[in-house]
N, C-alpha and C positions, 0 to 999 in steps of 0.2 A: 966893758963895764962889769964890775963885780957886784954880786948880790949875796944876801944872807940866806935866803930861803930857796933860791932856784939857781940853776946853772943854765948858761946859754952859749951855744957855739954855732958857727956857720961853716958849711962846706960850699964855698962859692963856685967851685968847679962843677958841682952837681946841682947848685941852686937850692940847697936844702939846709934849713936851720933846725936845731934841736933844742927845745926848752925842757929842762928836767926839773920836776919837783924834787927838792933836796932836803926834805925834813923826815927821813925815814923813822927816826926815833919817836916822832909824833904821828906816825902813820900818814905823813904828808897832809896833815890837817890844814885847812885853809883859815888863816887869820887875816885880819885887815892888812897888816904889813906885808904878808906874803902875797895877797891879792894885788896890792899896790905895786909890788915888784913885777908881777906878771903883766899888769897893765903897762907899766913903763917899758918893759922889755918888748912887748908886742907892738906898742906904738912906735918905738924906735926902729924895730925891724920893718914895720909897715912904711914908715917915712923914708927909710933908706932904700927899701925895695931891692935889695941885692940878692935875695932868695925868693923862690916861687912857692916853696912848700915849707911849713913848719911842723915838725913832729913834736907833740906834747906828750912826754912820758914821765916816769917817776922812778926814783931809787927805792930799793927795798921790796918787801913782799906785798905791800898794799899800794894801790894806785893813789887813792885818796879817800880818807875816812870821813870826808865832809868838813863842816866848819868846826873850829876849835870850840868845844863846849865851854871852856873857861871864859871865852869872850861873849858868851850868852848867859850862862848861869849867874843869877843874882846881879845882873847888870841893869842899869836904868834903861827905859825903853828907847831913849834917844841914842844910846850907845849901840844897842842892837840894830836900830834903824840905820845908823852910820855904817855898821858892818855890812848889812845887806844892800845898802846903796853902793858901797864899794864893789860888792859882788855883781850888782847890776852893771856897773861901769866895766867890769871885767868881761862880762858876757857880751856887751855891746861892742867892746874892742875886738873880741874874737870875730864878731860878725862883720865889722867894718874894715879890718885890714885887708890889703889886696891878696895876701897869701892864702892858699888852701891850708887849713890846719887839720892835721890828722891826730886824733887822740890814740895813743898806743897803750892799751890797758893790759897790764901784766898781772894784776891782782884784783883785790876788791875795790870797786868804785861805788861807794854808798852815799846816799843823801846828797850833800853838796858835791861829792866826788862824782856821782852819777850825773849830776847837773853839769859839771865841768866837761865831762866826756861828751854828753849829749849836745852841748853847745858848740862843740867843734864841728867842722864841716864833714868829717869822715871819722870812722872808728875802726881800729883793728884790735883784736883781742887774742890773748893766749888761750888755747883750747881748754886746758885743764884748770888753770889757776884764776882766770879772769871771772869776776862776778859783778853783777849790776843790781842795784836795788835802791828803792826810796824807803828808808827804814824809819822815818820820823815818827810814825804812829806807835812804834815800839816804846817811844819815850813820851807819848802824848804830845808830840811836837810835829805837826803836819809839815811835809816837804812842799811848802807852797811855791818857793822859787824853782826848785827842780821840776815841778809840774809844768812850768812854762815851756822849758826845752823838751822834756820827755814827751809831753802830750802833742807836740808838733812833729815828733819823730815816729811815734808808735800809734796803733789804733786806740781809740778812747777807752774801750773796755779793758784793754791790756794795761793801759796807764792806770786806770782805776784799780785794777787788781794789784798792781805793784804798790799803789798807795795803801790799800786796805790790808794787805797781808804783810808788807814789809819784807817779803821773801827775796833772797838774793837769787837772781837768774844766772844760769851758766852762760858761757859764751855762745854755745849753740842755741840756747833758748832766746838769748838777746838777738841773735842774728835772725831767728825765725819770725820775730815780731818787727824786724827792720830797724832795731836800735843799733846793731853792729853791721858793718859792711863786710869785713873779712875776718875769718877765724884762722889763725896760724898755730902750728905746734909751738908750745911754750919756749923750747930751746932755739927756735928759729924766728921768734917774734920780732926781734931787733932787725935781723937780716932781711926778712921778707917785707916788713913794713917799709924799710928803707928802699928796697927794690921797687915797691909799689909807688913810693914817693918819686923815685927817679923816672918811672914810667909816666906819671902825671906831669912831671916837670919838662917833658919833651914839648909841651905846648908853650906858647909865648906867655910872658908876664901879663900882657894885655888880655890875651884870651882867657887865662885863668881868672883874672880880676873881673872881667865882664861876666863870665859864667857865674861866679859867686855873687856879684852885685845884682845881676838880673834875677837870679833865683830867689834871693831873700826879699827883693823888692816886690816881685809879682805874687809871691806865695800868699800874701795877706790880702791881695786885691780880689775883687769879683772877677769872673771870667771876662766880662766885657772890658773892664778897666785893664786887666792883664794883657789882653790882645792889643789894645791901643798903645799901651806902654811898650810891649814887645816889638811891635812893628817899627816904632821909632828907634829902639835900640838896634834892630836889624839894619835900619837905614844908616845910622851913625857908624856901626861896625863895618858896613860894606865899603866905606871910603877910608877906613883906617889903613895905616901902612902895613900892619901885619896881616890883615885879612887879604889885602891886595897881594902880598907876597905868598900867602898860603894858597890862594887860588892859582896864582901864576905857577908856583912850584908843582901843584897837582897837574895842571895842563901840560907843563913841560916835562913831567915825569922825573922830577929831581927832589932832593931834600930841601925844605924851606930854610932860609937864613933869617931868623927873627931879628928885628930891631928891639933890643932889650934895654934901651936907654931910659925907658919910662913905662909905667903900667897904663898910662892914659893915652 
């Protein structure tokens, strides 16, 4: 499938897909059409489930400069609401697909770009060039939607600091507040992110999906609710084909042979 604002390819041997923001002349700004393409691409990849990991990266020097200001400036409120409802759908798609999504941030991720990265399951960043920030207050336009994802990834006081200062954090600073998982040398970011994806992809499709599904389901629950939910998930997983194979392989001291026909 061809797209106007993104590129997508799959390496089915490694079970890894790569979605690339392809609007470098606009600093990979997110407009409604671009977000609809991302949603369509992710939903299709999720439905086919032929890969286990999707790396979300960008062309050019900037990862993503946020939403296209021209789709906000002087627009009627219903148009702006439609834009951010599409953004909401994109974030929910990132959460719901069975693949683990890794944001590979090679440059600045600001405002909606920081939101996009934070909404992914994991983040890698280039040590010198990656930057993260919620810059809305610089334009008197609070980063309300980015706050949702970022406040669930970093301590509240740090999220508030990002909102109030609009300052761009380095990759190391972002890692220190748990926004970024891995920091790699800029010239090895592609290679090392891909190798990390391959490492994660050693697990079964079912195992990756369950880990992601259970994590996001329980994180909003009370502790009591989470334990009751988790015990049921443990019971269901315990009789699954791949858990049976995984335990058997461990006991028999051999490599597991996953049934990759389905994520369920």
